[in-house]
N, CA, C and O of each residue as an XYZ file, in Angstrom:
592
protein
N      -2.522    -10.269      3.415
C      -2.256     -8.720      2.942
C      -2.752     -8.495      1.960
O      -3.086     -9.330      1.120
N      -2.890     -7.257      1.898
C      -2.961     -7.259      0.668
C      -2.428     -5.867      0.225
O      -2.481     -4.993      1.091
N      -1.909     -5.514     -1.026
C      -1.097     -3.692     -1.254
C      -1.406     -3.998     -2.692
O      -1.226     -5.083     -3.246
N      -1.910     -2.872     -3.239
C      -2.232     -2.618     -4.918
C      -1.360     -1.168     -4.768
O      -1.422     -0.286     -3.912
N      -0.508     -1.317     -5.996
C       0.765     -0.160     -5.568
C       0.695      0.003     -6.732
O       0.671     -0.836     -7.632
N       0.643      1.629     -6.795
C       0.853      2.492     -8.168
C       2.072      2.869     -8.064
O       2.578      3.057     -6.958
N       2.844      3.067     -9.385
C       4.203      3.748     -9.765
C       3.558      5.252    -10.040
O       2.813      5.404    -11.008
N       3.863      6.332     -9.177
C       3.770      7.447     -9.247
C       4.918      8.331     -9.443
O       6.101      8.002     -9.367
N       4.343      9.730     -9.757
C       5.322     10.489    -10.248
C       4.960     11.752     -8.705
O       5.899     12.275     -8.104
N       3.984     11.929     -8.455
C       3.482     12.159     -7.247
C       2.178     11.901     -6.394
O       1.308     11.402     -7.108
N       1.670     12.133     -4.753
C       0.713     11.779     -4.293
C       0.392     12.294     -3.643
O       1.033     13.327     -3.450
N      -0.612     12.097     -2.920
C      -1.165     13.238     -1.530
C      -2.466     12.332     -0.955
O      -3.339     11.631     -1.466
N      -2.187     12.645      0.049
C      -3.566     12.022      0.992
C      -3.926     13.484      1.889
O      -3.121     13.995      2.667
N      -5.155     13.970      1.632
C      -6.098     14.942      2.824
C      -7.489     14.463      3.447
O      -8.541     13.943      3.076
N      -6.871     14.951      4.632
C      -8.006     14.532      5.818
C      -8.412     15.293      6.035
O      -7.653     15.832      6.841
N     -10.101     16.512      5.737
C     -10.641     17.190      6.745
C      -9.371     18.873      5.549
O      -9.132     19.922      6.147
N      -9.058     18.755      4.656
C      -8.630     19.703      3.763
C      -7.059     19.941      3.758
O      -6.255     20.586      3.086
N      -7.037     19.097      4.842
C      -5.387     19.165      4.995
C      -4.850     17.975      4.434
O      -5.586     17.052      4.085
N      -3.373     17.930      4.303
C      -2.631     16.730      3.418
C      -1.923     16.812      4.380
O      -1.277     17.753      4.841
N      -2.158     15.010      4.920
C      -1.571     14.368      5.957
C       0.171     13.453      5.226
O       1.260     13.283      5.774
N      -0.175     13.192      4.264
C       0.988     12.535      3.818
C       1.221     12.947      2.323
O       0.186     12.963      1.657
N       2.251     13.248      1.735
C       2.748     13.201     -0.156
C       3.891     12.765      0.049
O       4.419     12.561      1.142
N       4.423     12.565     -1.240
C       5.324     11.537     -1.790
C       5.693     12.310     -2.992
O       4.685     12.847     -3.452
N       7.151     12.665     -3.927
C       6.579     12.498     -5.150
C       7.091     11.318     -5.935
O       6.421     10.295     -5.789
N       8.230     11.231     -6.809
C       7.972     10.048     -7.325
C       8.300      9.170     -6.392
O       8.986      9.456     -5.410
N       7.581      7.439     -6.768
C       7.995      6.317     -5.695
C       6.731      5.715     -5.915
O       6.106      5.911     -6.957
N       6.180      4.758     -4.699
C       5.041      4.211     -4.744
C       4.117      4.534     -3.894
O       4.452      4.873     -2.758
N       2.520      4.489     -4.340
C       1.464      4.734     -3.534
C       0.697      3.223     -3.530
O       0.313      2.416     -4.375
N       0.712      3.335     -2.142
C       0.423      1.874     -1.726
C      -1.189      1.793     -0.886
O      -1.272      2.358      0.205
N      -2.178      1.215     -1.345
C      -3.509      0.851     -0.623
C      -3.047     -0.686     -0.051
O      -2.806     -1.711     -0.688
N      -3.029     -0.482      1.082
C      -2.728     -1.543      1.886
C      -3.988     -1.970      3.074
O      -4.708     -1.223      3.737
N      -3.916     -3.517      3.029
C      -5.441     -3.936      3.123
C      -5.109     -5.441      4.255
O      -4.394     -6.377      3.897
N      -5.621     -5.384      5.255
C      -5.190     -6.388      6.257
C      -6.473     -7.693      6.062
O      -7.547     -7.159      5.784
N      -6.552     -8.894      6.128
C      -7.537     -9.947      5.944
C      -7.370    -10.525      7.310
O      -6.432    -10.831      8.046
N      -9.130    -10.551      7.350
C      -9.451    -11.674      8.653
C      -7.669    -12.666      9.520
O      -7.016    -12.643     10.563
N      -7.677    -13.129      8.639
C      -6.635    -13.791      9.338
C      -5.008    -13.802      9.653
O      -4.258    -14.508     10.329
N      -4.889    -12.834      8.942
C      -3.545    -11.996      8.690
C      -2.728    -11.671     10.007
O      -3.341    -11.056     10.880
N      -1.456    -12.006     10.234
C      -0.770    -11.728     11.572
C       0.608    -10.902     10.866
O       0.787    -10.634      9.678
N       1.443    -10.629     11.983
C       2.486     -9.749     11.448
C       3.451    -10.240     10.652
O       4.208     -9.495     10.031
N       3.540    -12.061     10.575
C       4.315    -12.439      9.408
C       4.032    -12.033      8.086
O       4.896    -11.603      7.322
N       2.612    -12.185      7.749
C       2.005    -11.375      6.297
C       2.620    -10.393      6.213
O       3.084    -10.136      5.102
N       2.845     -9.567      7.197
C       2.672     -8.252      6.913
C       4.227     -8.012      6.532
O       4.665     -7.335      5.602
N       4.890     -8.698      7.436
C       6.339     -9.034      6.965
C       6.648     -9.448      5.576
O       7.588     -8.923      4.980
N       5.885    -10.393      5.008
C       6.118    -10.783      3.987
C       5.895     -9.903      2.444
O       6.435    -10.013      1.344
N       5.116     -9.249      2.842
C       4.677     -8.267      1.905
C       5.087     -7.379      1.566
O       5.057     -6.846      0.456
N       5.916     -6.852      3.286
C       6.819     -5.387      3.139
C       8.041     -5.922      2.568
O       8.711     -4.989      2.126
N       8.582     -7.007      2.403
C       9.795     -7.539      2.194
C       9.359     -7.575      0.846
O      10.294     -7.042      0.249
N       8.242     -7.975     -0.243
C       8.240     -8.409     -1.728
C       7.895     -6.654     -1.768
O       8.734     -6.021     -2.409
N       7.045     -6.036     -1.308
C       7.173     -4.500     -1.475
C       8.220     -3.794     -2.107
O       8.491     -3.420     -3.248
N       8.874     -3.721     -0.618
C      10.719     -3.116     -1.220
C      11.290     -3.650     -2.155
O      12.142     -3.142     -2.884
N      11.047     -4.246     -2.176
C      11.884     -5.512     -3.382
C      11.558     -5.500     -5.067
O      12.264     -5.709     -6.054
N       9.946     -5.103     -4.848
C       9.098     -5.499     -6.146
C      10.131     -4.158     -7.156
O      10.593     -3.054     -6.870
N      10.125     -4.854     -8.153
C      10.977     -4.364     -9.816
C      10.033     -3.575    -10.338
O       9.112     -4.150    -10.918
N      10.018     -2.363    -10.282
C       8.610     -1.844    -10.739
C       9.023     -0.164    -11.682
O       8.213      0.501    -12.329
N      10.251      0.094    -11.500
C      11.246      1.314    -11.766
C      12.057      0.840    -13.152
O      12.709     -0.201    -13.235
N      11.938      1.496    -13.867
C      13.420      1.394    -15.161
C      14.597      1.477    -14.716
O      14.906      2.119    -13.713
N      15.434      0.776    -15.484
C      16.913      0.780    -15.748
C      17.385      1.395    -16.713
O      16.534      1.693    -17.551
N      18.347      1.691    -16.922
C      18.831      2.697    -18.118
C      18.168      1.940    -19.280
O      17.349      2.581    -19.939
N      18.430      0.566    -19.647
C      17.729      0.123    -20.748
C      16.391      0.254    -21.194
O      15.963      0.031    -22.326
N      15.796      0.625    -20.230
C      14.209      0.848    -20.161
C      13.341     -0.694    -19.167
O      12.141     -0.605    -18.904
N      13.739     -1.317    -18.957
C      13.258     -2.760    -18.756
C      13.077     -2.144    -17.022
O      13.857     -1.337    -16.516
N      11.947     -2.708    -16.363
C      11.259     -2.769    -14.801
C      12.409     -3.535    -13.905
O      11.984     -4.576    -13.403
N      13.621     -3.262    -13.640
C      14.691     -3.795    -12.695
C      14.730     -2.889    -11.940
O      15.595     -3.324    -11.181
N      14.413     -1.776    -11.476
C      14.511     -1.302    -10.341
C      13.866     -1.271     -9.482
O      12.691     -1.258     -9.848
N      14.034     -1.239     -7.870
C      12.999     -1.448     -7.007
C      12.618     -0.037     -6.549
O      13.147      0.892     -7.159
N      11.516      0.325     -5.259
C      11.299      1.639     -4.625
C      12.954      1.880     -3.758
O      13.529      2.969     -3.766
N      13.386      0.905     -3.213
C      14.387      1.286     -2.692
C      16.049      1.651     -3.291
O      17.073      2.289     -3.048
N      15.346      0.625     -4.325
C      17.012      1.330     -5.574
C      16.921      2.488     -6.046
O      17.890      3.211     -6.278
N      15.544      2.831     -6.268
C      15.609      4.393     -6.394
C      15.492      5.310     -5.539
O      15.774      6.465     -5.859
N      15.082      5.024     -4.358
C      15.228      5.597     -2.800
C      13.769      6.824     -3.421
O      13.809      8.033     -3.647
N      12.826      5.998     -3.506
C      11.910      6.419     -4.006
C      10.989      6.687     -2.583
O      11.276      6.159     -1.509
N       9.893      7.556     -2.776
C       8.724      7.955     -1.560
C       7.978      6.691     -1.599
O       7.905      5.967     -2.592
N       7.246      6.392     -0.079
C       6.309      4.990      0.128
C       5.249      6.170      1.072
O       5.430      6.882      2.060
N       3.831      5.835     -0.073
C       2.763      6.476      0.694
C       1.909      5.571      0.944
O       1.169      5.259      0.011
N       1.783      5.051      1.926
C       0.942      3.888      2.751
C      -0.476      4.422      2.793
O      -0.672      5.614      3.031
N      -1.554      3.506      2.549
C      -2.771      4.579      2.630
C      -3.528      2.723      2.607
O      -3.593      1.759      1.843
N      -4.053      3.212      4.270
C      -5.169      1.923      4.638
C      -6.388      1.928      3.827
O      -7.074      2.931      3.628
N      -6.650      0.625      3.317
C      -7.953      0.391      2.456
C      -8.662     -0.894      2.394
O      -8.607     -1.731      1.493
N      -9.330     -0.926      3.476
C      -9.783     -2.455      3.664
C     -10.730     -2.861      2.194
O     -10.732     -3.981      1.682
N     -11.445     -1.758      1.725
C     -12.148     -2.074      0.593
C     -11.207     -3.185     -0.413
O     -11.822     -4.016     -1.080
N     -10.250     -3.149     -0.445
C      -9.294     -4.221     -1.195
C     -10.009     -6.207     -0.977
O     -10.182     -7.164     -1.731
N     -10.161     -5.979      0.164
C     -10.600     -7.414      0.489
C     -12.079     -7.882      0.494
O     -12.371     -8.893      1.132
N     -13.137     -7.112     -0.270
C     -14.071     -7.123     -0.581
C     -14.098     -8.649     -1.245
O     -13.177     -9.079     -1.939
N     -15.577     -9.569     -0.845
C     -16.149    -10.331     -2.006
C     -17.112     -9.916     -2.669
O     -18.279     -9.696     -2.345
N     -16.244     -9.755     -4.203
C     -17.209     -9.594     -4.973
C     -18.015    -10.326     -6.131
O     -18.628    -10.041     -7.160
N     -17.636    -11.515     -5.313
C     -18.652    -13.183     -6.473
C     -19.440    -12.956     -6.335
O     -19.880    -13.084     -7.478
N     -20.465    -12.544     -5.601
C     -22.249    -12.504     -6.006
C     -22.895    -11.448     -5.936
O     -22.179    -10.657     -5.322
N     -23.811    -10.985     -6.202
C     -24.068     -9.981     -5.941
C     -23.881     -8.547     -6.734
O     -23.165     -8.616     -7.733
N     -24.428     -7.276     -6.417
C     -23.851     -6.523     -6.926
C     -23.591     -5.601     -5.906
O     -23.584     -4.386     -6.101
N     -23.405     -6.062     -4.967
C     -23.436     -4.900     -3.572
C     -22.217     -5.876     -2.908
O     -22.439     -7.087     -2.922
N     -20.788     -5.344     -2.258
C     -19.365     -6.238     -1.748
C     -19.788     -6.922     -0.574
O     -20.657     -6.407      0.130
N     -19.278     -8.027     -0.273
C     -19.250     -8.263      1.065
C     -18.020     -8.052      1.753
O     -17.132     -8.809      1.361
N     -17.590     -7.023      2.928
C     -16.526     -7.420      3.438
C     -16.122     -8.302      5.012
O     -15.507     -8.060      6.051
N     -16.969     -9.532      4.350
C     -16.289    -10.890      5.283
C     -14.782    -10.716      5.472
O     -14.293    -10.423      6.563
N     -14.093    -10.905      4.393
C     -12.952    -10.923      4.551
C     -11.994    -10.431      4.960
O     -11.011    -11.016      5.415
N     -12.175     -9.190      4.837
C     -11.659     -8.021      5.552
C     -11.248     -8.494      7.250
O     -11.718     -9.513      7.756
N     -10.262     -7.519      8.014
C      -9.808     -7.739      9.239
C     -11.020     -7.194      9.981
O     -11.777     -6.293      9.617
N     -11.040     -7.627     10.645
C     -12.296     -6.472     12.089
C     -11.055     -5.310     12.028
O      -9.869     -5.483     11.749
N     -11.876     -3.885     12.446
C     -11.365     -2.813     12.558
C     -10.026     -2.540     13.288
O      -9.071     -1.880     12.881
N     -10.148     -3.076     14.241
C      -9.222     -3.322     15.590
C      -8.122     -4.102     14.815
O      -7.266     -3.358     14.336
N      -7.925     -5.600     14.551
C      -6.657     -5.926     14.143
C      -6.518     -5.349     12.587
O      -5.316     -5.313     12.326
N      -7.194     -4.955     11.629
C      -6.733     -3.603     10.688
C      -6.000     -2.810     10.902
O      -4.951     -2.676     10.271
N      -6.430     -1.960     12.008
C      -5.206     -0.634     12.993
C      -4.251     -1.248     13.085
O      -3.204     -0.899     12.540
N      -4.391     -2.506     13.925
C      -2.887     -3.089     14.640
C      -1.848     -3.268     13.303
O      -0.720     -2.785     13.209
N      -2.623     -4.182     12.203
C      -1.489     -4.528     11.353
C      -1.015     -3.546     10.345
O      -0.015     -3.710      9.645
N      -1.619     -2.753     10.324
C      -1.289     -1.408      9.386
C      -0.105     -0.480     10.083
O       0.834      0.158      9.609
N      -0.559     -0.690     11.350
C       0.480      0.229     12.279
C       1.477     -0.156     12.418
O       2.496      0.475     12.698
N       1.317     -1.473     12.208
C       2.951     -2.478     12.542
C       3.502     -2.543     11.518
O       4.720     -2.684     11.626
N       2.940     -2.478     10.077
C       3.478     -2.427      8.363
C       4.163     -1.215      8.434
O       5.380     -1.182      8.252
N       3.499     -0.196      8.685
C       3.941      1.769      8.989
C       5.214      1.350      9.218
O       6.123      1.409      8.390
N       5.320      0.810     10.631
C       6.180      0.899     11.613
C       7.555     -0.149     10.722
O       8.250      0.664     10.111
N       7.805     -0.819     10.617
C       8.489     -1.941      9.590
C       8.721     -1.229      8.778
O       9.895     -0.895      8.941
N       8.050     -0.431      7.394
C       8.357      0.564      6.860
C       9.668      0.917      6.898
O      10.717      0.561      6.362
N       9.108      2.140      8.102
C       9.909      3.128      7.950
C      11.199      2.490      9.029
O      11.868      3.323      9.641
N      11.420      1.390      9.170
C      12.705      1.005     10.040
C      13.589      0.701      8.757
O      14.818      0.736      8.692
N      12.693      0.398      7.763
C      13.474     -0.353      6.717
C      13.780      0.929      5.196
O      14.668      0.946      4.343
N      12.943      1.575      5.364
C      13.039      2.775      4.164
C      12.612      4.197      4.352
O      11.474      4.343      4.798
N      13.361      5.346      4.076
C      14.341      6.414      4.074
C      12.817      7.308      3.890
O      12.707      8.125      4.804
N      11.879      7.323      3.118
C      10.696      8.497      2.899
C       9.913      7.279      3.662
O      10.220      6.101      3.479
N       8.880      7.695      4.525
C       7.083      6.697      4.217
C       6.402      7.777      4.895
O       6.560      8.300      5.999
N       5.688      7.949      4.040
C       4.403      8.808      4.821
C       3.305      8.034      4.653
O       3.256      6.970      4.037
N       2.182      8.747      5.371
C       0.871      7.528      5.430
C      -0.677      8.327      5.215
O      -0.827      9.545      5.320
N      -1.412      7.664      4.999
C      -2.769      7.922      5.094
C      -3.036      7.810      6.489
O      -2.053      7.686      7.220
N      -4.532      7.835      7.168
C      -5.267      7.526      8.357
C      -6.423      6.748      8.614
O      -7.534      6.972      8.134
N      -6.053      5.599      9.579
C      -6.384      4.527      9.418
C      -8.138      5.496      9.956
O      -8.434      6.435     10.695
N      -8.876      4.523      9.029
C     -10.432      4.938      9.542
C     -11.207      6.327      9.461
O     -12.252      6.724      9.977
N     -10.401      6.827      8.720
C     -10.736      8.689      8.066
C     -11.077      8.424      6.981
O     -10.779      7.392      6.380
N     -11.805      9.394      6.543
C     -12.386      9.709      5.057
C     -11.179     10.883      4.776
O     -10.805     12.004      5.122
N     -10.832      9.614      3.776
C      -9.548     10.418      2.893
C      -9.898     10.726      1.449
O     -10.630     10.134      0.656
N      -9.187     11.789      1.343
C      -9.092     12.070     -0.286
C      -7.907     11.971     -0.925
O      -7.064     12.867     -0.891
N      -7.753     10.780     -1.605
C      -6.009     10.519     -2.192
C      -5.973     10.949     -3.589
O      -6.900     10.803     -4.386
N      -4.721     11.547     -3.858
C      -4.594     11.755     -5.241
C      -3.490     11.588     -5.651
O      -2.527     11.989     -4.999
N      -3.350     10.964     -6.814
C      -1.936     10.618     -7.492
C      -1.978     10.681     -9.198
O      -2.932     10.641     -9.975
N      -0.243     10.820     -9.466
C      -0.374     10.767    -11.279
C       0.370      9.412    -11.011
O       1.506      9.327    -10.545
N      -0.463      8.331    -11.387
C       0.130      7.145    -12.056
C       1.459      7.469    -12.516
O       1.872      8.543    -12.079
N       2.162      6.903    -13.197
C       3.911      6.513    -13.913
C       3.580      5.669    -14.472
O       3.652      4.567    -13.928
N       3.034      5.783    -15.887
C       3.252      4.776    -16.946
C       1.953      4.426    -17.959
O       2.114      4.324    -19.175
N       0.823      4.279    -17.394
C       0.404      3.604    -15.519
C       0.786      2.268    -15.455
O       0.796      1.386    -16.314
N       1.187      2.281    -13.948
C       2.166      0.844    -13.856
C       1.162      1.020    -12.694
O       0.891      2.144    -12.270
N       0.491     -0.359    -12.069
C      -0.559     -0.796    -10.928
C      -0.111     -2.279    -10.778
O      -0.071     -3.053    -11.735
N       0.181     -2.575     -9.659
C       0.251     -3.931     -9.258
C      -0.520     -4.464     -8.196
O      -0.761     -3.669     -7.287
N      -0.960     -5.599     -8.087
C      -1.671     -6.394     -6.995
C      -0.989     -7.406     -6.598
O      -0.752     -8.467     -7.176
N      -0.501     -6.802     -4.966
C       0.306     -7.986     -4.176
C      -0.481     -9.002     -3.171
O      -1.368     -8.307     -2.675
N      -0.528     -9.671     -2.900
C      -1.094    -10.299     -1.748
C       0.150    -11.463     -1.189
O       1.004    -12.046     -1.858
N      -0.121    -11.525      0.222
C       0.520    -12.566      0.830
C      -0.310    -13.449      1.299
O      -1.470    -13.148      1.582
N       0.354    -15.089      1.494
C      -0.743    -15.761      1.847
C      -0.184    -16.076      2.856
O       0.942    -15.720      3.204
N      -1.603    -17.424      3.943
C      -0.914    -17.748      4.806
C      -0.448    -19.020      4.771
O      -0.923    -19.844      3.990
N       0.695    -19.353      5.760
C       1.794    -20.621      5.019
C       1.480    -21.522      6.534
O       1.994    -22.626      6.713
């Protein structure tokens, strides 16, 4: 699975003119399941995401995780992160999980996140979403779990 995380001062997702998920300071995370992913990859990615140190400590070093700072998590499904862009000028989405598996793993990821973190908001799988955020830093990281 893939996560593109951005440290934000605020972020929100709007669908059909309605805000369906919003956070203040925390992480806005685009989440993507790939074709061979399972719940194990989702668990591994979430464990890494919750512990990933991207927030500053008192000395100004990135030594605190979203869990440490009790920041919000805005999880947004984003299958295009799995695009194969190696040839031509049009991406191939063959590496992405089929929609049913992608939805199942995203829903699992969200449920696990909610059981381990205080504030979790989401986008909507398959919806035409408008995502806005204020990237803090900017700080952006790409995380990926591999098959074991």
